[in-house]
C-alpha positions in Angstrom: 95.9 155.8 90.3 92.9 153.8 91.6 90.0 156.1 92.3 86.9 155.0 94.2 83.6 155.2 92.3 80.5 156.7 94.0 76.9 155.6 93.2 74.9 158.8 93.2 71.6 160.4 92.6 71.6 164.0 91.3 68.5 166.1 92.2 67.7 168.8 89.6 66.2 172.0 91.0 62.6 172.8 89.9 63.6 175.7 87.6 66.0 173.4 85.5 63.8 170.3 85.2 62.4 171.3 81.8 66.1 171.3 80.6 67.1 168.1 82.3 68.5 166.7 79.1 71.0 169.6 78.8 71.9 169.2 82.4 72.5 165.5 82.0 74.8 166.4 79.1 76.8 168.6 81.5 76.9 165.8 84.1 78.4 163.5 81.5 80.9 166.1 80.5 82.1 166.2 84.2 82.7 162.4 84.2 79.4 161.0 85.4 78.3 157.7 83.9 74.5 158.2 83.7 72.4 155.1 84.3 68.9 156.7 84.4 67.2 160.0 83.8 64.0 160.1 85.8 62.4 163.2 84.3 59.2 163.2 86.3 61.2 163.0 89.6 63.8 165.5 88.4 66.7 163.1 89.2 69.6 161.5 87.4 71.3 158.4 88.7 74.7 157.0 87.9 78.3 156.7 89.0 81.3 159.0 89.1 84.8 158.9 90.5 84.9 160.2 94.1 87.3 163.1 93.2 84.8 164.5 90.6 81.9 164.9 93.0 82.6 168.5 93.8 82.4 169.4 90.1 78.9 168.1 89.9 77.8 170.1 92.9 78.9 173.4 91.1 76.8 172.8 88.0 73.9 175.3 87.7 70.7 173.5 88.2 72.0 170.8 90.5 70.1 171.1 93.8 72.0 168.2 95.5 74.2 165.2 94.9 73.3 162.3 97.2 75.4 159.2 97.7 73.6 155.8 97.4 73.4 154.2 100.8 74.0 150.5 101.0 73.0 148.2 103.9 74.2 144.7 104.5 72.2 142.2 106.5 74.0 139.3 108.3 73.6 135.9 106.7 70.4 134.1 107.7 72.3 131.6 109.8 73.9 134.3 111.9 72.5 134.9 115.4 70.4 138.0 115.8 72.2 140.9 117.4 
């Protein structure tokens, strides 16, 4: 089974920011590969299999799960559109 991986940012609600380390532990337990914990911003970044996203959204203290947006510019030698 080949599951796609999503690059995500988890936003922690204000009430749970003091316990962000415990919340990060729960995120890992649900399958998230944590890359950064940004305590001052109340966010955790990383990757997770697409099919595990709903589990993260149900964790108490998670305000939102946002997918990373990627943009691709055409090569420099392409005509401007």
